[in-house]
TIMI-2910 file (N, C-alpha, C, CB; in pm, 1 decimal, decimal comma, always signed):
<rs>
+----------+----------+----------+----------+----------+----------+----------+----------+----------+----------+----------+----------+------+
!      n_x !      n_y !      n_z !     ca_x !     ca_y !     ca_z !      c_x !      c_y !      c_z !     cb_x !     cb_y !     cb_z ! resn !
+----------+----------+----------+----------+----------+----------+----------+----------+----------+----------+----------+----------+------+
!    +84,2 !   -118,2 !     +0,0 !     +0,0 !     +0,0 !     +0,0 !    +88,1 !   +123,8 !     +0,0 !    -95,5 !     +0,2 !   +121,5 !  Met !
!    +58,8 !   +215,5 !    -88,3 !   +139,8 !   +335,3 !   -103,0 !    +90,9 !   +443,7 !     -7,8 !   +136,4 !   +385,5 !   -248,1 !  Lys !
!   +182,5 !   +500,0 !    +69,0 !   +149,9 !   +606,7 !   +162,5 !   +173,5 !   +741,4 !    +94,8 !   +234,0 !   +594,4 !   +292,3 !  Gln !
!    +84,2 !   +835,9 !   +120,8 !    +95,7 !   +967,8 !    +59,8 !   +130,5 !  +1070,7 !   +166,1 !    -34,8 !  +1006,7 !    -12,4 !  Thr !
!   +227,4 !  +1155,1 !   +136,0 !   +264,9 !  +1265,3 !   +223,7 !   +273,5 !  +1390,9 !   +139,7 !   +399,6 !  +1237,2 !   +297,1 !  Gln !
!   +253,2 !  +1504,3 !   +202,5 !   +267,0 !  +1632,0 !   +133,3 !   +386,0 !  +1707,2 !   +190,4 !   +137,7 !  +1716,4 !   +145,7 !  Gln !
!   +462,9 !  +1768,0 !   +101,2 !   +578,1 !  +1847,1 !   +140,0 !   +572,9 !  +1979,9 !    +66,8 !   +710,3 !  +1772,1 !   +110,0 !  Phe !
!   +628,4 !  +2080,9 !   +129,2 !   +638,2 !  +2211,8 !    +66,4 !   +755,0 !  +2211,9 !    -31,8 !   +655,4 !  +2323,3 !   +172,9 !  Thr !
!   +731,2 !  +2270,0 !   -148,4 !   +837,5 !  +2285,7 !   -247,9 !   +853,9 !  +2434,2 !   -278,2 !   +805,7 !  +2205,0 !   -378,7 !  Ala !
!   +977,5 !  +2476,5 !   -289,3 !  +1009,0 !  +2613,7 !   -327,2 !  +1077,9 !  +2606,2 !   -462,6 !  +1099,6 !  +2686,0 !   -219,0 !  Ile !
!  +1021,3 !  +2674,5 !   -560,8 !  +1079,5 !  +2674,1 !   -695,0 !  +1117,9 !  +2817,2 !   -729,4 !   +979,8 !  +2614,8 !   -801,2 !  Ile !
!  +1245,3 !  +2835,3 !   -760,4 !  +1297,3 !  +2968,6 !   -791,8 !  +1375,1 !  +2965,7 !   -922,9 !  +1387,2 !  +3020,4 !   -677,6 !  Glu !
!  +1368,7 !  +3074,8 !   -992,6 !  +1447,0 !  +3089,0 !  -1115,2 !  +1593,6 !  +3107,6 !  -1076,7 !  +1395,8 !  +3209,2 !  -1202,0 !  Arg !
!  +1680,0 !  +3037,8 !  -1147,3 !  +1823,6 !  +3051,7 !  -1126,2 !  +1891,5 !  +3043,5 !  -1261,4 !  +1878,3 !  +2942,6 !  -1028,7 !  Glu !
!  +1947,5 !  +3152,9 !  -1305,5 !  +2010,7 !  +3155,8 !  -1437,5 !  +1907,8 !  +3130,4 !  -1545,8 !  +2123,5 !  +3052,1 !  -1446,2 !  Gly !
!  +1934,7 !  +3031,9 !  -1630,8 !  +1843,3 !  +2998,5 !  -1740,1 !  +1744,3 !  +2889,0 !  -1704,3 !  +1921,5 !  +2956,6 !  -1860,6 !  Asn !
!  +1742,7 !  +2847,0 !  -1578,3 !  +1654,8 !  +2737,8 !  -1538,0 !  +1588,3 !  +2765,7 !  -1404,8 !  +1732,1 !  +2608,0 !  -1530,6 !  Gly !
!  +1542,7 !  +2659,2 !  -1341,9 !  +1472,4 !  +2669,0 !  -1214,5 !  +1527,9 !  +2566,7 !  -1117,1 !  +1321,0 !  +2648,8 !  -1233,6 !  Tyr !
!  +1531,3 !  +2605,0 !   -990,1 !  +1573,8 !  +2514,8 !   -884,0 !  +1452,1 !  +2487,3 !   -797,1 !  +1692,3 !  +2575,2 !   -800,0 !  Val !
!  +1431,3 !  +2361,4 !   -767,0 !  +1319,8 !  +2316,8 !   -685,1 !  +1376,7 !  +2259,5 !   -556,3 !  +1231,7 !  +2211,6 !   -760,3 !  Ser !
!  +1328,0 !  +2308,2 !   -441,7 !  +1380,4 !  +2268,6 !   -311,7 !  +1268,4 !  +2218,3 !   -222,7 !  +1453,2 !  +2385,4 !   -244,7 !  Leu !
!  +1293,5 !  +2107,5 !   -155,8 !  +1206,1 !  +2057,5 !    -49,8 !  +1281,1 !  +2083,0 !    +80,9 !  +1169,7 !  +1902,5 !    -69,0 !  Cys !
!  +1248,1 !  +2193,6 !   +152,2 !  +1325,5 !  +2227,9 !   +271,3 !  +1316,4 !  +2124,2 !   +383,3 !  +1280,0 !  +2360,3 !   +323,4 !  Pro !
!  +1203,6 !  +2058,1 !   +398,1 !  +1184,1 !  +1960,5 !   +506,5 !  +1285,7 !  +1846,6 !   +497,4 !  +1041,1 !  +1903,6 !   +502,2 !  Lys !
!  +1316,0 !  +1803,7 !   +374,5 !  +1409,1 !  +1692,2 !   +355,2 !  +1545,4 !  +1736,9 !   +303,5 !  +1349,8 !  +1592,0 !   +259,3 !  Leu !
!  +1561,0 !  +1867,0 !   +281,3 !  +1686,2 !  +1923,1 !   +230,9 !  +1727,4 !  +1858,1 !    +98,8 !  +1797,3 !  +1905,8 !   +334,6 !  Asp !
!  +1630,5 !  +1848,5 !     +7,5 !  +1655,8 !  +1796,0 !   -126,8 !  +1634,1 !  +1908,0 !   -227,8 !  +1563,2 !  +1673,8 !   -158,3 !  Leu !
!  +1724,1 !  +1919,4 !   -323,2 !  +1711,7 !  +2020,0 !   -428,0 !  +1744,2 !  +1956,8 !   -562,1 !  +1804,2 !  +2140,9 !   -400,6 !  Ala !
!  +1676,9 !  +2006,3 !   -664,4 !  +1697,6 !  +1956,1 !   -800,2 !  +1665,8 !  +2070,9 !   -894,9 !  +1608,1 !  +1828,9 !   -830,7 !  Ile !
!  +1704,0 !  +2058,8 !  -1019,7 !  +1677,3 !  +2167,1 !  -1113,3 !  +1607,0 !  +2117,3 !  -1237,4 !  +1805,6 !  +2236,4 !  -1151,5 !  Gln !
!  +1560,1 !  +2212,5 !  -1316,3 !  +1495,4 !  +2181,9 !  -1442,9 !  +1494,5 !  +2305,5 !  -1530,6 !  +1352,4 !  +2130,1 !  -1420,7 !  Gly !
!  +1464,6 !  +2286,9 !  -1657,8 !  +1462,6 !  +2398,5 !  -1752,3 !  +1337,3 !  +2484,2 !  -1738,8 !  +1473,3 !  +2346,5 !  -1893,7 !  Asp !
!  +1228,3 !  +2425,2 !  -1688,1 !  +1102,2 !  +2495,9 !  -1669,2 !  +1053,0 !  +2470,8 !  -1527,2 !   +996,0 !  +2450,6 !  -1774,0 !  Thr !
!   +954,0 !  +2548,1 !  -1483,5 !   +894,9 !  +2526,4 !  -1351,7 !   +837,8 !  +2385,7 !  -1343,9 !   +785,2 !  +2631,5 !  -1322,1 !  Val !
!   +766,7 !  +2344,6 !  -1448,5 !   +705,1 !  +2212,3 !  -1450,7 !   +809,2 !  +2101,5 !  -1443,0 !   +621,2 !  +2195,6 !  -1576,1 !  Glu !
!   +918,0 !  +2117,8 !  -1515,3 !  +1023,9 !  +2017,2 !  -1513,5 !  +1093,0 !  +2012,8 !  -1376,7 !  +1126,6 !  +2046,1 !  -1624,2 !  Gln !
!  +1116,3 !  +2128,5 !  -1317,2 !  +1178,0 !  +2132,4 !  -1184,5 !  +1087,4 !  +2064,4 !  -1082,1 !  +1207,2 !  +2278,3 !  -1142,1 !  Ala !
!   +957,2 !  +2086,8 !  -1091,3 !   +861,1 !  +2023,1 !  -1000,3 !   +859,6 !  +1872,0 !  -1021,6 !   +719,3 !  +2081,4 !  -1021,1 !  Arg !
!   +852,5 !  +1830,9 !  -1146,3 !   +850,3 !  +1688,4 !  -1178,9 !   +978,7 !  +1619,3 !  -1132,8 !   +831,0 !  +1668,7 !  -1329,9 !  Ser !
!  +1091,7 !  +1684,0 !  -1154,3 !  +1220,4 !  +1627,8 !  -1112,0 !  +1228,3 !  +1615,1 !   -959,9 !  +1336,0 !  +1714,8 !  -1163,3 !  Asn !
!  +1169,9 !  +1712,8 !   -887,9 !  +1170,0 !  +1705,3 !   -742,4 !  +1083,5 !  +1589,2 !   -694,3 !  +1120,7 !  +1837,1 !   -681,8 !  Leu !
!   +969,3 !  +1569,3 !   -755,3 !   +883,7 !  +1456,2 !   -719,0 !   +958,9 !  +1325,3 !   -739,1 !   +753,5 !  +1456,8 !   -802,4 !  Ile !
!  +1027,1 !  +1313,5 !   -851,5 !  +1105,4 !  +1191,9 !   -879,2 !  +1217,3 !  +1174,1 !   -776,0 !  +1165,3 !  +1197,6 !  -1021,9 !  Glu !
!  +1285,3 !  +1283,3 !   -741,0 !  +1392,3 !  +1275,8 !   -641,2 !  +1338,0 !  +1234,0 !   -504,6 !  +1464,0 !  +1411,0 !   -629,8 !  Ala !
!  +1219,7 !  +1284,6 !   -468,9 !  +1157,6 !  +1246,3 !   -341,8 !  +1122,1 !  +1098,1 !   -341,6 !  +1031,9 !  +1330,9 !   -315,2 !  Leu !
!  +1066,3 !  +1050,5 !   -451,0 !  +1032,0 !   +908,2 !   -461,0 !  +1156,4 !   +821,6 !   -446,9 !   +962,1 !   +878,6 !   -594,8 !  Glu !
!  +1264,3 !   +859,9 !   -514,6 !  +1389,9 !   +784,7 !   -505,1 !  +1447,8 !   +790,1 !   -364,5 !  +1492,0 !   +838,7 !   -605,0 !  Leu !
!  +1438,6 !   +906,1 !   -300,8 !  +1487,3 !   +918,0 !   -163,2 !  +1415,8 !   +819,4 !    -72,8 !  +1468,3 !  +1061,1 !   -110,9 !  Phe !
!  +1282,7 !   +816,1 !    -79,9 !  +1207,3 !   +727,3 !     +8,4 !  +1227,4 !   +579,6 !    -26,1 !  +1059,8 !   +761,6 !     +2,0 !  Phe !
!  +1260,3 !   +550,0 !   -150,6 !  +1287,2 !   +410,7 !   -190,1 !  +1424,1 !   +363,3 !   -143,5 !  +1277,2 !   +396,0 !   -341,4 !  Glu !
!  +1521,3 !   +452,6 !   -135,9 !  +1659,5 !   +410,6 !   -112,8 !  +1718,0 !   +448,8 !    +22,8 !  +1744,6 !   +467,3 !   -218,1 !  Thr !
!  +1663,5 !   +551,2 !    +87,7 !  +1719,9 !   +596,1 !   +215,2 !  +1687,4 !   +496,8 !   +326,4 !  +1666,8 !   +736,0 !   +251,5 !  Ala !
!  +1775,7 !   +487,6 !   +421,2 !  +1751,0 !   +401,5 !   +537,0 !  +1642,0 !   +463,4 !   +623,8 !  +1881,2 !   +380,1 !   +619,4 !  Ser !
!  +1580,2 !   +380,6 !   +704,0 !  +1474,6 !   +429,0 !   +794,3 !  +1529,2 !   +535,5 !   +887,8 !  +1414,8 !   +312,6 !   +876,0 !  Ala !
!  +1653,3 !   +518,7 !   +933,8 !  +1711,1 !   +617,6 !  +1025,7 !  +1735,9 !   +751,4 !   +955,8 !  +1842,5 !   +564,6 !  +1084,9 !  Ser !
!  +1775,7 !   +748,7 !   +829,4 !  +1796,5 !   +872,4 !   +753,3 !  +1662,7 !   +944,3 !   +731,1 !  +1864,8 !   +841,8 !   +616,9 !  Glu !
!  +1560,3 !   +869,7 !   +697,6 !  +1428,5 !   +930,7 !   +679,0 !  +1380,9 !   +993,4 !   +810,1 !  +1325,9 !   +825,6 !   +628,8 !  Ile !
!  +1393,9 !   +920,4 !   +917,9 !  +1352,8 !   +971,3 !  +1049,9 !  +1430,8 !  +1095,5 !  +1087,8 !  +1371,6 !   +863,9 !  +1157,3 !  Glu !
!  +1560,5 !  +1093,6 !  +1061,5 !  +1646,1 !  +1209,3 !  +1094,5 !  +1599,8 !  +1333,8 !  +1020,8 !  +1793,4 !  +1179,8 !  +1059,8 !  Arg !
!  +1569,5 !  +1318,4 !   +891,9 !  +1529,0 !  +1435,0 !   +812,0 !  +1387,0 !  +1481,2 !   +843,5 !  +1540,0 !  +1402,7 !   +664,0 !  Arg !
!  +1300,6 !  +1389,4 !   +878,4 !  +1162,7 !  +1426,1 !   +911,0 !  +1146,1 !  +1474,1 !  +1055,2 !  +1071,6 !  +1308,3 !   +886,6 !  Leu !
!  +1243,8 !  +1435,8 !  +1139,0 !  +1236,7 !  +1468,0 !  +1281,4 !  +1249,3 !  +1610,2 !  +1309,3 !  +1338,6 !  +1397,8 !  +1355,3 !  Gly !
+----------+----------+----------+----------+----------+----------+----------+----------+----------+----------+----------+----------+------+
</rs>
């Protein structure tokens, strides 16, 4: 069963692209457009939760 969580994302223009940041987990990624930066951040969050240890997830969420 897939669990759903909501996180705040901050997307800012930087140079010719955009940077997307999830401050709660301290994850950042970039993209050429706002939509791409958002999509890339979602993918990075999914990968983080798939690969990070339980203690790392707890540390960042704590």
